[in-house]
N, C-alpha and C positions, 0 to 999 in steps of 0.2 A: 504494500500500500504506500503510495507516494503522498507526501504532504508538502504542498508548495507554500513556502514562507515568503511573504512579500513585505518584510519588515525593513523599511529603508529609513530607520530613525537615526539621526545624528545624535549619538548618546552623550557627547560632550560638545560644548561650544567650540567653534573653530578657533584655533589658537590665533592670538593677535598678529602672528607673523603673516597671516593671510589678509591683513587689513587692506592691502592694495587691490584685493579682489573686488572691492565695492567702489562705486562712483556716484557722487551726488550729481544730479542732472540740473542744469541751469535752465529753468522754465520761464516762459512768458505766456500770458493768457489768463492770469488771475483777474477776477472781476469784482472782488470785494475786499475792503480793508476792515478786518474784524479784530485787530490787535491794537489796543490803546497803548500809546507811548508818549514820553515827554511830559512837560509840565503844562497841563491843560485838562479840562474836563474830558472824560472818555468819549463823549459824543463829538468833540471837536477833532479828535485824531482818528476816528473810525467813520466808515461810511454806512454801516448797517450792522445789525446784531448777528452773532453766530447762529442763534436759535430764534424761536418765535416768542421768547419771553424778554427780549431786549437785553441780553447779556453778551459781553464780548470778553476776549482774552486780554492779557496785558503783558507788557514787557517789563523787565526789571528796573527800568528808569521811569516808570509811570508814576506821576504825582498829580492828583486832581488839583492841588494847590501847592504853593511853595512850602506851606507849613506841614504838609503830609510827608511821611517817610516812605521812600520807594520800597516796594515789596521784594525782598531779596529772593523769595521763592518763585517769582514769576519767570516768564520765558527769558532765556539768556539774551544779552544784548547782541551777541554774535549771530543769533538765529540758528546756530548749529545745534541740532538735536541728536544725541548719541543713543542708538538703540539699546534698550535695557538687556536684551538677551542674545543678540548676534554680535560677537566681537568684530569690530572693524566697520560695521554698518552705521551710517549716520545720514541725517537729512538736513538740507539747507533751506530754512524758511526764507521767503521773499522779504525785502526790507519792510520794516514796520511802518514806515512813513508813506507807503503806497499800497496798492492792492496786494494782499498776501494770502487770499483764499480763492479757490474756484468754488463758488457757492451756488448750489442748485436747490431751489426751494420747492418748486411745484413739479408735478408729474410731467414728464417729457422735456423738462428743462435740459439744455445742452450746453456744454462748454468744452474747450479744447486747450491743451497745453502743448507748446512747441519747445523743443530742446535745442539750444545752441551748441551743446557739446555732446551730440548723439554718440552712442557707443554700440558695439556688438555685445549682447548679453544673453545670459541663460535665464535670468529672472528679473522682473521689475518689482519694486517695493513701493507701495503707495502709503504715504502718511496722511491719515484722514480721521475725521470724527463727525458725528451728526449731532444736531441739537433738536430737542423736543421729540425724541424718539428715533429709532433706527430707520435706515433707508436702504433701498436696493438700487444698485447701479448696473448699467451695462455700458459697453464701450468698445473702442477699437484702437489697437496699436498700429502706428504707421511707420513704414520703413523707407529707406532712401531709394529703393527701386520701385516705389509707388505701390508695393504690395502691402497687405494689411493682415492683422490677426484680431479676431473679435473675442470678447469675453462677455459673460453675462452673469446675472444673479450674484453680484458682489454685494454682500450685506455689510453695511457699515454701522456699528453700534452707536447708541447714544453716548455722549461724552461723559456720562456719570454711571458708575457702578459696574459696568459690563466687563466680562473677561471672554466674550465670544470671539474676539480676535486678540492676538498678542498686544499687550500694552507697551508702547514705546517709551512714553513719559507720562507722569501723572502728578497731581498735587501742586499744580502751578497757579491755581486760583482763577477767579473771574471777577468782573466788575459790571454793575448795572449802568447802562448808558443813561438811564433816567435819573438815577439818584447818586451815582458815583460811589455807592457802597460796595466795598470789596468783600468778597467771600473767599475763605480759604479752608474748605473741608478737607479732612485727611484723605489722601488717596484719590482726590478728584479735583478738577476734571481730568479727562484722559484723552490721549491721542493714540490711535491704533495703527498697526501695520497690516495692510492687505497685500498679499503676494500673488503675482501672476507669472506663471511659468511660460517662457517663450518656447514655442514649438521648435523641434530640432531643425526643421527646414528653414527656420527664420533666424537661427542663432548667429549665423555668420553675417547677417545684414545689419546695417546701422539703423538704430531706432531714432526717428526724427520727431515723434510726438505721440500723444495719446489723448483721446477724447472720451468724455463721459456723458451719459444720459441718465437722469433719474427715472426709474421705471416703476417705483412704488407710488401709490396714491395717498398714503398716509402723510401726516403733517411734518414728519421729520425733515430736517434741512441738512443736506450733505455739504461737507466742507473738505476739499482736498487741499492740503498744505504744501506737499512736496513729493517728489519722486526720486528714487535712487535705483541703481542697477547693480546686479552681480555680473561682473565682466566675464566675457567668454574666455579671454586670454588667448595666448598664441598656441598653447598646448593643453586644451581642456580635457578633463577626465571623461571616461564613459559614463553613461547614465543608466537608470532603471536596473540597478543591481537586484538579482533575484537568486534564491537558493532553492534547489530541489534536492531533497534528502529523504530517504526512506526512514520511517520512525524506528525501524529495527536495524539501521545501518550506521556505521561510523564514518562513511565517506560522504562528503558534501560536494555537489556540483554547483559552481557559481556561474551565473550567466549575466550578460550585460548588453546594453545597446551601444554599439561602437561610437566613438567620439566623432563629432561633426567635422573635426580636423583630423585628417588621416595621420595616425602616429606611425611614422616609418620605422621606429624602433620597437613597436609592439606595446605591450602593457606590463607594468610591474604590479604585483599583487602582494599585499602584506596581511598576514594572519596574526591576530592577537586575541586576547581574552577580554571580556567585558570588564571595564574599570581600569584597564591599563592605559597609559598615556597615548594620545593620538600620535600617529607617525609624523615626524618632521621632514623637511626637504632632504636631509642627509640620511634618513632612515633607510637601511638596506632592505630590499624586498625579500619576502619569503620564497616566492617563485616569480617567474616571468614567462610570458608567452609572446609569440611573434605577431607581426602585422597581420591583420585580417582575422585573428582569433577573437572569439567573443565568449569563451568559457574556459574554466579551469577546474580541476578536481583536487580537493584536499582529502587525504586518506588517513585512516587510523586515528580519528579524533576520539576524545574521551566523552562517553555518554554523560549527560548532566552538566557539562561545562559549557557556558555561553561564549561563543566565539564571535568576533567581528572581522570582516574582510574589507580592506581599503584597496582601491585600484587607482592607478594613475597612468596617463599616457606617456610614452617616451617618443618624443619627436626628433627631428633630425639633429638638433643642436642642444636639446634640453629635455629634462624630465619635468613634466607639469606637476601641478599640485595634486595631492591625494584627494579623491572625491569623498563624498559622504559614505559611511560604511553600510553594509548589510550585516545584520546580526542574527544568529541562530543557535539552537541548542540541540546537538545530536541526541537521539534517543528520546526526545521530548514529544509528547502527544498532547494536544490541547483540544478540549471539547467545551463548547459554549452554549449556554441556555439563551434562546432568542426572546424569551418572554419576560414580562414583569413578574416578580414574585411578591405576593402580598405579605403583610406582617400580621401576626396574631396579637391581639391585646392581652397583656399579662403583666401584672405588677411584680411577680416573683418568677424568675427564670433561672434554672440551673441546668447542668449537663444531662439530667434525666428528663427534662421537659420535652414535650413533643408539640407538634403543630399540625393542624388539619389542612394546611395549605403550603407545604414545603415545595421548593423547586427540586427537580430531580434531573440527573444526567446519567446516561448509561454508556458503557464502552466495553468493547471486546478486546482484551489483551491479545496480541498476535500469538499464534501457537509457538511454543518453544521459548517464550519470554515471560518475565514476571515484573511486577512493579518494584522499582527501587526507591522511589520517593514521590511525594504528592505535594503540590502547592495549589493555592487558590487565590483569586482576586475578584472583586466585584465593587459596585458602587451602590450605596443606599441614599435615597433622596427623600427629603421631607416635603410635606404639603400642608395646607391650612395652617394650623398652629403647632405642627409637630416640630420637635427639636432633634438635632443630630445625636445629642447625648441620650436620647430615649430609644436608640436603636440597639438591638441585641441580635446575635446570630451565632451559629455553630455549624461546622461541616461534619457530616456523618457518612461513613461507608456502610450502607445497608447490607452489602454482601458479607463483609467481615464482622459486622456488628460493633465496630469500633468507632469512636468519635473523638473529637479534639478534647484535651483535658480541661478546657475552660471555655466559658462564654466570652465572646468578644463584644465590646460596647463601643458606641460612637463617642465622639468628643465634640462639645460645642453647644452652648445654650442658645442657639439660634436655628432658624431654618437654613437649609442648604443641602449640599451633597457631600457625603463623606466616603472616601475611597479606602478600601480594605485590601490588604495583600499579606498573605502568610505563606511561608515555605517550610520544607522539611516536616510536613505533617505525617506522623507515623500511624496511619490508620488503614493502609492497604499494602504496606511493604511485603513483598513476597507473593502477593495475590496473582492469580492467573484466571483465564477465562473471562466470563461476562461480569462486569462490575457495575454497581449502581451507587451513585453518590446522592446525598440529600443535603440541601442547604435549608436549615430551619431559621426563620427570621421572626422576631417579635418587636413590639413597641410597648413602652410603659405608659403611654398616654394616647387617648383618642378613641372614643367609641368602644365598640365591642366586636368580638369575632374577627375574622380575616377580611382585610380590605387593603386597598392602596391609597386610602384617603388621607392618611397622616404620615405614613412612612412606607417605603417600598424598596425592593431591590430592582434597580433599573434594568429594563430589557436589554439583552445583548451584552451585559457587563459581567455576568457571572461565568467565570472560566475555571475549570479544573485542569491543571497541567500535571502530567505524569512522566517521569523518567522510567523507561523500561530497559531491562538488561537481559541477556541470555539466562534462561532458567537453569538454576543449579540442580544438581542431582538430589535425590530424596534426602540423603544425609548431607545437609548443607555444611559447607566449610565456614564456620562462624568466625567472623573477624575477631571475636573475643578469645578465640582459641589460638591466636598467634600473636607474638610480640615483636616489635622492631625497636632496636636501641643501638646507639644513643639517637635521640631525636629531639633537638637538631643534631645532625651528623656533620662530621668533618671529612674524614678519609675512609671510614669503614662503617658499614651497616651490618648489624648482627640480627638475623631473623630466626626465631624459634617458633615451632608449631607443635600441635598435638598429633600430627600425622605427617607422612612423608611429603616433603616439598619437591615438586616436579619441575617448577619453572619460576624464575624471577624476571620481571621486566620493569624498568624505570622510565617514566615519561616526563617531559617538561610540560609546562602549562599550555603549550601550543599543541599538545597531543603528539609530539614527535618522540619516538623512541630514542633514548640516549644510552641505555644499557640493557643488555639481555644476558641471562645466564641460566643454563639448565641446572636442575637439581642434582644432588649427589646421593640420591637414595637415602636421605637422612632427614630427620626432623629439624635439623639446624643448617643454616647456610650463612654465607657472608657475601656482601656485595661491596666492591671497592669503588668509592666515589671520588677518589683523588682526581683533581683536574676539572671536575664539573664546576660550572659557575655557581655562585651563591644564589639561592632562591628557593622557590617552591617546586616540588615534584610529586608525582603520583606513583606509588609502588604497587604493582599488581603481583600478588602471590598466588600461584596455582598449586593446588594439592591434588591428591587422588580423588577428592570428592567435589571439587569446585574451585571457584575463583573469588578472591576478595581483594579490595584495594585499600590503601592507607596513604594519607597525606604525609609527605616528608619535607622537612626544612633543612637545607644544606647551608652551613655557615661558610 
């Protein structure tokens, strides 16, 4: 059974060394001045409000009168806004003394920005916010060869409270044009980042402009403040990394869409583990493939270890930047419940409590394999007057009759969504065949019986993940029946077992075999580790009845 993993998450922010990958675009075409600045009433230095309630933004030099103190928390005088979550990405606001927003108020309102420093790019980032409610935009990107690329259904959130898009900057205050009263609520107002991916066939073209049309009829007012681009570069990486791996296999096939610029030197591939530092320009590849190749195989990976693969193009005179990674876990099988799970009202809940409305998931472990570990994740959301702290839940394996040792509770005396994630849950380890898991969920407030009115497990969020490994023989080789010392090791590992050791294999954290030794028909063995780099390793000990693994630290 093949499981296609399409996880293209960048697990760490791009290192600041790649700051040159982003370019602020110098735009003309703004139609409204909605940022108060200088010493004068806000209405004197703005042309219209950002929203429908007559509020505008303000610069750090704004003073309604000479007696007022300029708001140090307001928008910087330089107009340069640094993105809060993407290192190297910034936005340049238009001068505060002129039109500095493309403001679209009514349905079908249209506006266009033209760039004087157009670039070839893989992505555009739009700095925007709406007032008096969210808005939906459509539009068109224009290129130097007169071709275009359309986009639609771009939802821009209201400038207060929302996290529906990434927040670039927040907490810079606002002022009433009618009264000059300044408001400075914590965390508001906000500007958001809307991202548009440039199609591969357009990435080598120069972007000359972008236009927007408000497509929603609601009263929200769209404001576009700036646009930046992620540069294509002279040697861009491939895109659309994917992993194809059998759940019962330790080999991973990595596929990608070839770079839009032909890499005459092929592609470098770097394999690492989740949490390790991102590769730098000088990082040596794990493997390389030639020009025209769009796949590679990594073999003998360790089940249960999460790996990440980075790929870069090698052009005629340079190696390009490493692209965003694709990450995967060999031996991992995920099953997800697509439906909402109601909560049962109960003031007292413990591990023996049941519910008449649990969520259930079933899975058949592949023949010849058994469960090595279980983890779970889900989101519980409140409604009406429900609080996150009133949420209770527990994971149960109905097949084995085992459950988690304790109830999990939410945190927070407010409404909202609370995310849960737990790993190394020992309720199905060693199980085979068909398994059924049950998520029991309760609430300690709100009505009676089972319903989703006050608290619920959100549809499509409850996932059970299992690591499977080859099934051991009937008389399992228990890891408690062998010892490894010293650990941490320096030059020599001593291994002792309660039965004959047939094989020893040591792997680094990339899943690469670094040492192998056959047994000596004895319950004791030695493994020389002299010369190995310091770090973490996995020791696999094979006996007459099975296989077990143990983590080793080499000093």
